[in-house]
FILO-19757 format. One line per field, with one value per residue (C-alpha): chain; residue in one letter; z negated, x negated, y negated. Coordinates in Angstrom, 3 decimals. Layout:
BEGIN
chain c(A,...) .
res c(A,...) .
z c(Z,...) .
x c(X,...) .
y c(Y,...) .
! end
This chain:
BEGIN
chain c(A,A,A,A,A,A,A,A,A,A,A,A,A,A,A,A,A,A,A,A,A,A,A,A,A,A,A,A,A,A,A,A,A,A,A,A,A,A,A,A,A,A,A,A,A,A,A,A,A,A,A,A,A,A,A,A,A,A,A,A,A,A,A,A,A,A,A,A,A,A,A,A,A,A,A,A,A,A,A,A,A,A,A,A,A,A,A,A,A,A,A,A,A,A,A,A,A,A,A,A,A,A,A,A,A,A,A,A,A,A,A,A,A,A,A,A,A,A,A,A,A,A,A,A,A,A,A,A,A,A,A,A,A,A,A,A,A,A,A,A,A,A,A,A,A,A,A,A,A,A,A,A,A,A,A,A,A,A,A,A,A,A,A,A,A,A,A,A,A,A,A,A,A,A,A,A,A,A,A,A,A,A,A,A,A,A,A,A,A,A,A,A,A,A,A,A,A,A,A,A,A,A,A,A,A,A,A,A,A,A,A,A,A,A,A,A,A,A,A,A,A,A,A,A,A,A,A,A,A,A) .
res c(X,X,X,X,X,X,X,X,X,X,X,X,X,X,X,X,X,X,X,X,X,X,X,X,X,X,X,X,X,X,X,X,X,X,X,X,X,X,X,X,X,X,X,X,X,X,X,X,X,X,X,X,X,X,X,X,X,X,X,X,X,X,X,X,X,X,X,X,X,X,X,X,X,X,X,X,X,X,X,X,X,X,X,X,X,X,X,X,X,X,X,X,X,X,X,X,X,X,X,X,X,X,X,X,X,X,X,X,X,X,X,X,X,X,X,X,X,X,X,X,X,X,X,X,X,X,X,X,X,X,X,X,X,X,X,X,X,X,X,X,X,X,X,X,X,X,X,X,X,X,X,X,X,X,X,X,X,X,X,X,X,X,X,X,X,X,X,X,X,X,X,X,X,X,X,X,X,X,X,X,X,X,X,X,X,X,X,X,X,X,X,X,X,X,X,X,X,X,X,X,X,X,X,X,X,X,X,X,X,X,X,X,X,X,X,X,X,X,X,X,X,X,X,X,X,X,X,X,X,X) .
z c(0.000,0.647,-2.176,-0.321,-1.028,1.857,1.783,3.855,5.026,6.804,6.202,7.002,3.663,5.316,7.445,4.376,2.441,5.310,5.718,1.961,1.813,4.683,3.327,-0.254,1.060,2.670,-0.662,-0.117,-2.776,-1.461,-2.277,-0.432,0.638,2.615,3.765,4.721,1.484,-0.569,1.677,0.858,-2.861,-2.776,-0.777,-3.360,-6.342,-5.062,-2.921,-0.483,1.741,4.790,5.696,7.864,8.986,10.772,13.155,12.835,9.180,7.106,5.410,7.208,10.363,10.771,12.884,10.104,7.480,9.613,10.061,6.301,5.512,8.098,6.636,3.362,4.812,6.992,5.417,8.309,9.667,11.858,13.397,13.690,16.503,18.287,21.190,23.879,25.783,26.616,24.950,21.573,21.910,22.948,20.132,17.597,18.817,18.786,15.186,14.180,14.077,14.221,15.922,16.761,16.976,19.010,17.513,17.591,16.400,15.050,11.411,12.030,14.709,12.258,9.715,12.401,13.365,9.714,9.307,12.512,11.553,8.022,9.341,11.920,9.414,6.912,9.611,10.801,7.269,6.850,10.175,9.424,6.092,7.825,8.942,10.896,14.489,15.192,18.264,18.797,16.556,16.029,12.983,12.549,9.301,9.543,6.001,4.964,8.138,8.393,11.582,11.446,14.384,13.963,10.286,9.646,8.873,11.629,10.593,12.803,12.338,11.698,15.164,16.893,14.830,15.545,19.279,19.157,17.093,19.582,22.587,20.858,19.765,23.434,25.115,28.905,29.155,30.931,29.410,30.960,29.011,28.473,27.128,24.690,23.485,22.928,21.214,19.025,18.355,18.578,20.413,23.976,25.336,28.451,30.141,29.890,28.391,28.341,24.576,25.318,27.441,24.565,22.069,24.450,25.072,21.337,20.740,23.537,21.951,18.691,20.356,22.860,23.045,20.488,22.725,26.333,25.470,25.250,25.948,26.556,30.311,32.593,35.242,37.732,38.619,35.862,32.373,29.894,28.515,25.925,28.174,26.694,28.680,28.780) .
x c(0.000,-1.080,-1.866,-2.550,-0.507,1.392,2.619,5.819,6.593,9.872,12.642,15.179,15.627,17.318,14.241,12.017,14.153,14.241,10.472,9.991,12.069,10.173,6.749,7.442,8.738,5.299,3.620,2.611,3.051,4.840,5.374,7.681,7.724,10.384,8.601,5.105,4.128,5.421,3.332,0.147,0.970,1.708,-1.441,-3.551,-1.848,-1.348,-4.490,-2.771,-4.610,-2.546,-0.041,3.062,3.694,6.695,5.981,9.046,9.460,10.299,7.662,4.658,4.935,3.181,0.394,-0.638,-0.344,-2.500,-5.059,-5.304,-5.500,-8.219,-10.207,-10.485,-11.724,-10.810,-7.594,-5.686,-2.689,0.089,2.303,6.068,7.447,10.773,8.898,7.311,5.539,1.871,1.017,2.158,0.087,-3.030,-2.640,-2.218,-5.371,-7.338,-6.284,-7.530,-4.389,-5.157,-1.928,1.538,5.007,7.795,11.293,13.569,11.305,11.627,10.538,8.775,6.685,5.697,4.636,2.572,0.908,0.072,-1.532,-3.534,-4.808,-5.778,-7.492,-9.403,-10.421,-11.620,-13.604,-15.124,-16.188,-17.891,-19.705,-20.766,-22.243,-24.691,-27.004,-27.564,-28.233,-31.448,-33.020,-35.429,-34.228,-30.968,-29.706,-26.100,-25.134,-21.502,-21.491,-21.639,-20.135,-23.266,-24.925,-28.388,-29.986,-33.629,-33.283,-30.367,-26.835,-24.362,-20.725,-18.272,-14.767,-14.517,-13.165,-16.007,-18.513,-16.719,-16.753,-20.438,-21.229,-19.504,-21.297,-24.692,-24.282,-24.000,-26.765,-26.628,-23.308,-20.518,-17.038,-13.840,-11.676,-9.067,-11.690,-12.927,-9.409,-8.803,-12.148,-12.301,-8.630,-7.735,-4.432,-3.213,-2.661,-0.734,-0.819,-3.255,-6.581,-8.085,-8.567,-11.791,-13.024,-12.316,-14.244,-17.191,-17.342,-17.441,-20.102,-22.286,-22.164,-23.426,-26.133,-27.383,-31.157,-31.799,-33.937,-34.763,-34.879,-31.106,-27.817,-24.087,-23.675,-20.660,-20.405,-18.115,-15.035,-15.694,-16.231,-19.056,-22.199,-24.886,-27.931,-31.294,-34.522,-36.393) .
y c(0.000,-3.548,-5.930,-9.175,-12.288,-13.915,-17.521,-17.812,-21.354,-22.143,-24.676,-21.943,-20.189,-17.205,-16.558,-16.848,-14.393,-11.889,-12.007,-11.763,-8.572,-6.948,-7.930,-6.875,-3.548,-3.125,-3.850,-7.483,-10.150,-13.246,-16.908,-19.302,-22.947,-24.821,-27.980,-29.032,-30.716,-27.782,-25.530,-27.465,-27.386,-23.646,-22.925,-24.747,-23.130,-19.582,-19.085,-16.692,-14.226,-15.248,-17.972,-17.540,-21.100,-22.580,-25.462,-27.709,-28.692,-31.784,-33.989,-32.407,-30.330,-26.995,-28.463,-30.833,-28.104,-25.794,-28.579,-29.116,-25.408,-24.906,-27.805,-25.850,-22.570,-19.614,-18.271,-16.617,-18.544,-17.140,-19.812,-19.288,-21.406,-21.736,-23.285,-21.154,-23.919,-23.397,-26.717,-25.433,-22.276,-24.177,-26.702,-23.925,-22.214,-25.453,-26.107,-22.684,-20.530,-16.817,-15.752,-17.045,-15.538,-17.134,-17.212,-15.319,-12.527,-9.014,-8.865,-5.568,-7.277,-10.015,-7.395,-5.647,-8.941,-9.652,-6.241,-6.712,-10.187,-9.129,-6.002,-8.036,-10.713,-8.120,-6.338,-9.624,-10.447,-7.087,-7.425,-10.993,-9.974,-7.670,-10.456,-13.617,-14.594,-16.477,-18.039,-20.917,-23.793,-21.873,-19.988,-18.838,-17.110,-15.986,-14.606,-18.273,-19.773,-21.892,-23.131,-24.664,-26.440,-27.398,-26.533,-28.876,-27.735,-28.636,-28.901,-27.002,-25.547,-21.784,-20.934,-22.789,-20.812,-17.533,-18.263,-19.199,-16.095,-13.822,-15.304,-15.454,-11.819,-10.839,-12.883,-13.267,-11.459,-13.345,-13.405,-14.726,-17.154,-14.465,-12.064,-14.694,-15.434,-11.749,-11.113,-14.222,-14.948,-11.288,-11.333,-11.249,-14.729,-15.642,-19.029,-21.936,-20.826,-24.327,-24.123,-22.191,-25.099,-27.499,-25.371,-24.905,-28.666,-29.392,-26.752,-28.107,-31.557,-30.061,-27.964,-30.547,-30.821,-28.074,-25.834,-25.031,-21.313,-20.814,-22.567,-22.237,-21.850,-22.014,-19.313,-21.021,-19.075,-16.530,-17.923,-18.568,-16.973,-17.638,-17.679,-16.718,-16.961,-13.677) .
! end
């Protein structure tokens, strides 16, 4: 049985109650919030292992709540949205959401997504703890989510570091945008994959001028790679 705590955030109390019943049946502990500010307060007080987060809410919307949660660390966030537009999906990914579910949804599917995200995050943590990635003027320690360039710590959001870690762990191998979304965010994604371009652009700005021995390269018409001179 599971023992993780899930924070359920939705202004529809019926949805919250339904999800609570399903999750507690699976062995999860739950806590509830019905607006954005209550979500922040509950997140701080309860320290959940994962957050189910509705997008359209009073006081603070889900995007802002996700932004604030992500600023504190890498607690997994699954967005619940009634909107299916590509823009919403891209924005959620850029803010650091780990998955999203479009309403109306099947509660069993949500439970399955939660299990998958927690399993993936736990596995990532175990793999990251095994060591660090180092190149010329480059050190990435994912057990601490710490990037150092020329010996100095460079601040970057968790998803940027996870993307960089994945590419740097597979030097000179080209990945498509869809492959990177699947490997780093861990779910199938249909539609506009420009969020990868945004993350690569931000990473390049942070890595600019660090070394001529490696770099993030675009392979036109295919995707991206972490190129290392041999």
